[in-house]
C-alpha positions as CSV (number, residue, x, y, z in Angstrom):
1,M,7.8,-13.4,24.4
2,Q,10.8,-12.3,22.4
3,G,11.2,-13.1,18.7
4,Y,14.4,-13.0,16.6
5,V,14.1,-12.5,12.8
6,G,16.9,-13.3,10.3
7,I,16.4,-12.1,6.8
8,D,18.6,-13.3,3.9
9,V,18.3,-10.6,1.3
10,S,18.7,-11.1,-2.5
11,K,17.8,-8.8,-5.4
12,E,14.3,-10.1,-5.8
13,R,13.5,-12.1,-2.6
14,L,13.6,-12.0,1.2
15,D,14.0,-15.3,3.0
16,V,12.8,-14.9,6.6
17,M,13.3,-17.1,9.7
18,L,11.5,-16.3,12.9
19,L,12.9,-17.8,16.2
20,R,10.6,-17.6,19.2
21,D,10.1,-19.8,22.3
22,G,12.5,-22.4,20.9
23,Q,10.5,-22.8,17.6
24,R,11.4,-21.9,14.1
25,E,9.1,-20.5,11.4
26,A,10.2,-19.8,7.8
27,Q,8.6,-17.6,5.1
28,H,9.7,-15.7,2.1
29,F,8.6,-12.4,0.5
30,T,9.4,-10.3,-2.6
31,N,12.0,-7.6,-2.1
32,T,9.5,-4.9,-3.0
33,S,7.3,-2.4,-1.0
34,T,4.5,-4.9,-1.3
35,G,6.7,-7.7,0.1
36,F,7.7,-5.4,3.0
37,A,4.1,-4.8,3.9
38,K,3.3,-8.5,3.8
39,L,6.3,-9.2,6.0
40,H,5.1,-6.6,8.5
41,S,1.6,-8.2,8.5
42,W,3.1,-11.7,8.9
43,L,5.1,-10.6,11.9
44,G,2.2,-8.7,13.4
45,R,0.1,-11.8,13.6
46,R,2.7,-13.5,15.7
47,L,4.4,-10.8,17.9
48,T,4.2,-7.2,18.8
49,V,6.6,-4.8,17.1
50,E,8.3,-4.2,20.4
51,A,9.0,-7.9,20.9
52,V,10.8,-8.4,17.6
53,Q,14.5,-7.9,16.8
54,V,15.3,-8.1,13.1
55,C,18.8,-8.8,11.8
56,L,20.0,-8.7,8.2
57,E,23.3,-8.3,6.3
58,A,24.3,-5.0,5.0
59,T,24.2,-5.7,1.3
60,G,23.9,-2.2,0.0
61,Q,20.9,-1.3,-2.2
62,Y,19.3,-4.7,-1.8
63,S,19.0,-4.5,2.0
64,Q,18.4,-0.7,2.2
65,G,14.7,-0.7,1.3
66,V,13.5,-3.4,3.8
67,A,15.8,-2.0,6.6
68,D,14.3,1.5,6.1
69,F,10.7,0.1,6.1
70,L,11.1,-2.0,9.2
71,F,12.8,0.8,11.1
72,E,9.9,3.2,10.2
73,Q,7.5,0.6,11.6
74,G,9.3,0.7,14.9
75,Y,11.2,-2.6,14.8
76,W,14.6,-3.1,16.4
77,V,16.7,-3.5,13.2
78,S,20.3,-4.6,13.2
79,L,22.3,-4.2,9.9
80,V,25.4,-6.4,10.2
81,N,28.6,-6.7,8.2
82,P,28.3,-9.9,6.1
83,S,31.8,-11.0,7.3
84,R,30.5,-11.2,10.9
85,I,27.7,-13.6,9.8
86,S,30.1,-15.6,7.8
87,A,32.5,-15.9,10.7
88,Y,29.6,-16.9,13.0
89,G,28.6,-19.6,10.5
90,R,32.1,-21.0,10.6
91,S,32.1,-21.0,14.4
92,Q,28.8,-23.0,14.3
93,L,30.4,-25.5,11.8
94,S,27.8,-24.8,9.2
95,R,28.3,-27.1,6.3
96,N,25.4,-26.4,4.0
97,K,24.2,-23.2,2.4
98,T,20.7,-22.3,1.2
99,D,18.8,-19.1,1.5
100,Q,16.6,-20.5,4.3
101,L,19.6,-21.8,6.2
102,D,21.3,-18.4,5.8
103,A,18.2,-16.8,7.3
104,A,18.2,-19.2,10.2
105,L,21.9,-18.5,10.8
106,I,21.3,-14.7,10.8
107,A,18.4,-15.2,13.2
108,D,20.5,-17.3,15.6
109,F,23.3,-14.7,15.3
110,C,20.7,-12.1,16.3
111,R,19.6,-14.2,19.3
112,T,23.1,-15.0,20.7
113,Q,25.1,-11.9,19.7
114,Q,22.5,-9.2,20.3
115,P,23.9,-6.8,17.6
116,P,23.3,-3.1,18.2
117,R,20.4,-1.2,16.9
118,W,20.8,0.4,13.4
119,T,19.5,3.8,12.5
120,P,19.3,5.2,8.9
121,L,21.6,7.9,7.7
122,P,20.3,11.4,7.8
123,P,18.9,12.4,4.4
124,E,21.7,14.8,3.6
125,V,24.4,12.2,4.4
126,R,22.6,9.5,2.4
127,H,22.5,11.9,-0.6
128,L,26.2,12.6,-0.1
129,Q,27.0,8.9,0.0
130,A,25.1,8.4,-3.2
131,L,27.1,11.1,-4.9
132,V,30.4,9.7,-3.6
133,R,29.6,6.2,-4.7
134,H,28.4,7.4,-8.1
135,L,31.8,9.2,-8.4
136,E,33.6,5.9,-7.7
137,D,31.6,4.1,-10.4
138,L,32.3,6.9,-12.9
139,T,36.0,6.8,-12.1
140,S,36.1,3.0,-12.6
141,A,34.2,3.3,-15.9
142,R,36.6,6.0,-17.1
143,Q,39.7,3.8,-16.3
144,Q,38.1,1.0,-18.2
145,A,37.6,3.2,-21.2
146,R,41.1,4.5,-21.0
147,N,42.5,1.0,-20.9
148,R,40.6,0.0,-24.0
149,L,41.5,3.1,-25.8
150,S,45.2,2.5,-25.2
151,T,45.2,-1.0,-26.8
152,P,47.4,-0.9,-30.0
153,V,44.7,-2.1,-32.4
154,Q,41.4,-0.3,-32.6
155,T,39.2,0.2,-35.6
156,D,38.0,3.7,-36.3
157,P,34.4,3.3,-35.1
158,V,35.5,1.7,-31.9
159,H,38.1,4.3,-31.2
160,D,35.7,7.1,-31.9
161,H,33.1,5.6,-29.6
162,L,35.6,5.1,-26.8
163,Q,36.8,8.6,-27.2
164,A,33.2,9.9,-27.1
165,Q,32.6,7.8,-24.0
166,L,35.7,9.1,-22.3
167,T,34.7,12.7,-23.0
168,L,31.2,12.1,-21.6
169,L,32.7,10.4,-18.5
170,D,35.1,13.3,-17.9
171,Q,32.1,15.7,-18.1
172,Q,30.1,13.6,-15.6
173,L,33.1,13.3,-13.3
174,A,33.5,17.1,-13.2
175,Q,29.8,17.6,-12.6
176,T,29.7,15.0,-9.8
177,K,32.7,16.5,-8.1
178,Q,31.1,19.9,-8.2
179,A,27.9,18.5,-6.9
180,I,29.7,17.0,-3.9
181,A,31.4,20.3,-3.1
182,D,28.1,22.2,-3.5
183,W,26.2,19.7,-1.3
184,L,28.8,20.1,1.5
185,D,28.4,23.9,1.4
186,Q,24.6,23.8,1.3
187,H,24.1,21.9,4.6
188,P,25.2,23.7,7.7
189,D,26.3,20.7,9.7
190,L,28.3,19.2,6.8
191,K,29.8,22.6,6.1
192,V,31.0,23.1,9.7
193,Q,32.8,19.8,9.6
194,K,34.2,20.4,6.1
195,D,35.5,23.9,7.1
196,L,37.4,22.3,10.0
197,L,38.8,19.3,8.1
198,I,39.9,21.4,5.1
199,S,42.5,23.0,7.5
200,I,44.4,19.7,7.5
201,P,47.0,19.8,4.7
202,G,46.4,16.7,2.5
203,L,42.6,16.7,2.7
204,S,40.6,18.0,-0.2
205,D,36.9,18.7,-0.6
206,L,36.6,15.4,-2.3
207,T,38.3,13.4,0.4
208,I,36.3,15.2,3.1
209,G,33.1,14.3,1.2
210,K,34.1,10.6,1.2
211,L,35.0,10.7,4.9
212,L,31.7,12.3,5.8
213,A,29.7,10.0,3.5
214,E,31.3,6.7,4.6
215,C,31.7,7.3,8.3
216,R,28.1,8.2,9.3
217,D,29.2,10.7,11.9
218,L,32.9,11.3,12.4
219,R,32.2,13.0,15.8
220,S,30.7,9.8,17.2
221,F,34.1,8.0,17.3
222,R,35.2,8.3,21.0
223,D,38.8,7.6,20.1
224,P,40.9,7.9,16.9
225,R,41.7,4.2,17.2
226,Q,38.1,3.4,16.6
227,L,38.1,5.3,13.3
228,V,41.4,3.7,12.4
229,A,39.8,0.2,13.0
230,F,36.7,1.2,11.1
231,A,38.9,1.9,8.1
232,G,40.7,-1.4,8.5
233,L,44.1,0.4,9.1
234,N,44.7,-1.0,12.6
235,P,47.7,-3.4,12.9
236,R,47.1,-7.1,12.9
237,H,49.6,-9.2,14.8
238,H,50.0,-13.0,14.2
239,V,52.1,-14.6,16.8
240,S,51.7,-18.2,18.1
241,G,54.1,-20.0,20.4
242,L,57.8,-19.6,19.6
243,S,57.9,-20.6,16.0
244,I,55.1,-18.5,14.4
245,H,55.7,-14.8,14.2
246,K,54.4,-13.3,11.0
247,K,55.1,-9.8,9.9
248,T,52.5,-7.3,11.2
249,A,50.1,-6.0,8.6
250,I,46.9,-4.0,8.6
251,S,43.7,-5.8,9.4
252,R,41.8,-4.8,6.3
253,T,38.7,-5.6,8.3
254,G,37.0,-2.3,7.6
255,S,36.0,0.1,4.8
256,L,38.0,-0.6,1.6
257,S,36.5,2.6,0.1
258,L,37.8,4.7,3.0
259,R,41.3,3.2,2.8
260,A,41.3,3.9,-1.0
261,A,40.2,7.5,-0.3
262,L,43.1,8.1,2.1
263,Y,45.9,6.9,-0.1
264,M,46.5,10.0,-2.2
265,P,45.9,12.4,0.7
266,A,48.6,10.6,2.6
267,L,51.1,11.1,-0.2
268,V,50.1,14.8,-0.4
269,A,50.4,15.1,3.4
270,M,53.9,13.6,3.3
271,Q,54.9,16.6,1.1
272,H,52.8,19.5,2.4
273,N,51.8,18.7,6.0
274,P,54.9,19.6,8.1
275,P,54.2,17.4,11.2
276,L,53.3,14.4,9.0
277,R,56.3,15.1,6.7
278,D,58.6,15.0,9.7
279,F,56.9,11.8,11.0
280,A,57.4,10.1,7.6
281,N,61.0,11.2,7.5
282,R,61.6,9.7,11.0
283,L,60.1,6.4,9.8
284,R,62.2,6.4,6.7
285,L,65.4,6.9,8.8
286,R,64.4,3.9,10.8
287,G,64.3,1.8,7.7
288,V,60.5,1.5,7.4
289,S,59.4,0.5,3.9
290,G,57.7,3.1,1.7
291,K,54.3,1.3,1.7
292,A,54.3,1.0,5.5
293,I,55.1,4.7,5.8
294,V,52.1,5.6,3.7
295,V,49.8,3.4,5.8
296,A,51.2,5.0,9.0
297,V,50.5,8.5,7.6
298,M,47.0,7.4,6.6
299,R,46.4,6.4,10.3
300,K,47.9,9.8,11.5
301,L,45.5,11.6,9.2
302,L,42.5,9.9,10.8
303,H,43.9,10.9,14.2
304,L,44.0,14.5,13.0
305,V,40.4,14.2,11.7
306,V,39.1,13.1,15.1
307,G,41.2,15.6,16.9
308,V,40.0,18.6,14.8
309,L,36.4,17.6,15.0
310,K,36.4,16.9,18.8
311,S,38.2,20.2,19.5
312,G,36.1,22.2,17.1
313,Q,39.3,24.1,16.2
314,P,41.2,24.2,12.9
315,F,44.4,22.2,12.5
316,D,47.4,23.9,14.1
317,P,50.7,22.3,13.0
318,N,52.6,24.2,15.7
319,W,50.4,22.8,18.4
320,L,50.8,19.3,17.1
321,A,54.6,19.8,17.1
322,R,54.5,20.7,20.8
323,A,52.2,17.9,21.8
């Protein structure tokens, strides 16, 4: 007998729905190590580990603990983009929303869609990801402090506190950037990839760190278009009949963090990467808008990333020009 488990994850609680043999059974547990053990015991009294497929939404730190635990116990675990579950709910005409109903929806999604098996990130990549996301948080906090410091009216104590906060954030940003660079150099597999990618004009150690942290394994993408779609940079067409023909835009169904990480490198590449500079100039002569050119260069950078890693050879602008 096969069982499908949907877990709706919140900060403090796991709402669980088990589907088996046409029957439903609901339960809830705390989102703690104790709760994970109780969930495992509850499932074990009903089905063998091999007969259970568990599905939950990828909700960052809230879902990470239970996903890791269940994977270590030998369950088939699927970690799914929340937008997929939301779209599935709309397709099923779901009208109500409770934690238990969400768990049931996730379990039904698991049963009908058979999402692929998830595996945890290698420890070195997970640590890199934590550093990269901490850097993003620090950058956001620094911008907030700068915005508040630039307001025209500030009392002396507030101004001094904001200035001290800004100084501390600058120090922590520098330390975190250095930690990312050091981490890339300390781990052979990451270093091999970094040394290849740094040959692409426009990519810095920091951008490479973000790419390696957010894309799991860049070498696993069989085709550059897969990586482009993963970043949400693939074109989205909207044409219906003869009267509806909207302007093509990027899908944005992908990693926002990755798109943000590629924006500045694309601007740099348009100046210092000869093939991409020529590419951008050709688009400009065709009347393509500035924003669309930057997006196109971002896509080209991802093509170069996959090409360099697949070939195992540094970037060669002369080879690209002949291709």
